[in-house]
N, C-alpha and C positions, 0 to 999 in steps of 0.2 A: 172781803173788804180789806184794804190795805190800811195798816195802822203804822204811824211813825214811832220809832224808838230812838229818840235823840240822846244817846248815851255819851257820845264822844265830843270833844271840843270841836266847835264849828258845825255840829250836826243840826242845831236849831236853824242856822242860816241855810243849810242844805234843804231842810224841810220847807223853808220859806221860798226857796228857788222852785222846788217841786210844786208847791201850791200855787205860786204865780204862774207856772207852766200850765197847771190844770185850768186856770181861768182863761187861758188862751187855747185850750184844747191841744196842748202839746205835752201833756203829762208823760205819756209813755215814751215819746221820743227823748225827752229830757232825762227821764229815769234811766232809760237804756244807755244813753250817752254818759251819764254820770257814773253808772256802774262800770261801763266799759273802760272809762278813763280814771277810775277810782285811784289807782296807784299814782296818778299824776297830780291829784289835788288833795286827796284825803290822807295826808301824811300824819300819823299819830303824833300829837303834841304840837304840830305846826301845819294845820290844814291851810291850803292856798285857795281861799274862797273866791278870790278874783279869777283864778283859773277855772273854778267851777262855773262861775258866771259866763266866762268866755266859751266854755264847752256847751253850756245851755244855748248861748247865742248862735253857736255854729250849727245847731240843728233847727234853727228857725225861731227861737224865742225872741220876741220883741223886748230887748233888754230895758229900754227906757220905760215902757209900760210895766214890765215885770218888777223893776226896782221900786215902783210906786205900789204895785199890787202886793209886794212882799209884806207890807205893813197893813194890808186890808184887815178889818176886824174879823172877817170870817177865817182868814189864815191864822190869826192869833188865837181865835177860839178853837180851831182844830188842833193846833199845837198844844194849847193849854189842856184840852180834853184828853189828848193822847198821853201827855205826861202825867196827868192826874190818874188816868186809868192804869198806867204802868205802876204807879205808887200803890194804888188800891189793890191791884192784883199781885203785888210783890215781885214784879218782873224786874230783874237786875241785869239780864244778859239776853242775847239772842243766840240761837232760837230758844224760846220758852213756849211750851204747849200747855193749854188748859182746855177743859171741856166743862161747860155749865158752871164755870167759876171755880172748878177744882183743878189744881195743878196736876199735870201728868208727868211722871218720872220715868226714866229709862225708856224713852219713846223709840219705837221701831215702827215700820209700816204695819206689821201684824198687830202690835199692841194698840196702835192708834185706830186701826180699822175695827178691832174688837171693842174698844171703848165707845166708838161712835155707834156701832150696831147695838150695843147694850143701851146706850142713852136713847136711841130712837125707839127701842122696844119697850122701855120703861114707861109705865102709865104716867100721864100728865103731872 
């Protein structure tokens, strides 16, 4: 499951673009395009969200519908839930890893694999 981590200026609006894209079955296309063009729109301290919208439109997002859907109650609920969960879990940066609600430190492929195997093997 993908969770949003809107830590930077403008990232809440980027989440709204993505969730509007999800409502049009364009989530992956828009996500891929926004990541590919991130240096063009996600300038720290001065994100160009109009450019992000244009990038989304260039891969087929119906912008008129999306600008309405960005304020859909489901979108707002997703954003609110993800932000609340970040606060509850104490996540302050990405990447952050946790397993069964416990933070994992110094994560490597081997340590993560071992933690998952242990968690799966532990009785209920």
